[in-house]
N, C-alpha and C positions, 0 to 999 in steps of 0.2 A: 910162211908169212900168212897171217890171217886177214880176212876182209875187214874186220874191226880195226885193224892196225893201219890200213891204207884207205879206208872209206872217206876220210875227211881231206885227203890229199887233193890238191888242185891239179887238173889235167891241162898241160901246156903243150901247144904245138910248136916245135922247134923251127919248122920251116916258115911259119907265118908269124911267130912271136905272139900268139893269141892264146887266151885262156878259154877253155870250154867247160868250165864248172868243176865240180867235185865228183869224185867217183860215186858218192852216195846218190847223185842225181842220174846215174846211168843204169842201164840194164846190161847183164852179161850174157853172152851167147856161148854155150858149151858144146863140145863134141859129144855126141850120143854114146859112142863106143867106150871112151875112156875118161870122160868127165873133165878133160882139159879145157881151159878157157880158149875159145876160138876168136872172139872179138868183144869189144866194148861198144854198146849202142848208146850214143849220145843224143839227147833230144836237140832238134834243130830250133831255130828261132823264127818259125814261119807264122804261127798263129798269134793273135792278140785277143785280149779280153777273156771272158769266162769259158769260151769254147776252145782255148788254145791247145789243150791236149788232143782234141779230135783233129786239129789241123796240122799238128806237128809232123815233121819228117825226121827220121832218125839218121844220124851220121854213123856209119859203121867203121869203127877203128880196129883193124886187125891187131890182135895181141902181139904179133911179130913186129909191128911197127913201134912198140914201146922201146925207147932207147935206155931209159933209166927210171927206176922208182927210187926217188931221193927221200930225204927227211921231210920235206914240205910239199913236194909235188911229184907228179908222174909226167915225165917228158917223153913225147913221141914225135916222130917225123912223119908228116902227112906226105902222101904221094902227090906230086904236082900234076894237075889236070890241064891238058892243052885245050 
C-alpha cells in the first residue's frame, strides 16, 4: 500500500470515538535499521493563533495500535491512561 493511497484517510480512535484528522496532517516515525513505520505523530490541539505550530504537542500513536486501515478511515485503539 502506498502513502498516496492512504494519506486522505481519517484517523479515528476506537476507544474514544474521536477523529484526529487525516494521515496527511501527521508525521511518521521510522525505525532506523529497517525503515518500518514505528509510530504516527499527530499534532495536538494546544496552541491558538499564528504561533500554533510552535506551541503544539505531538500525540504519538504506535503503529501497532492500528486496528484496521479501511476504505475511508484508519481505526486505532488508544491506550487508556489512568
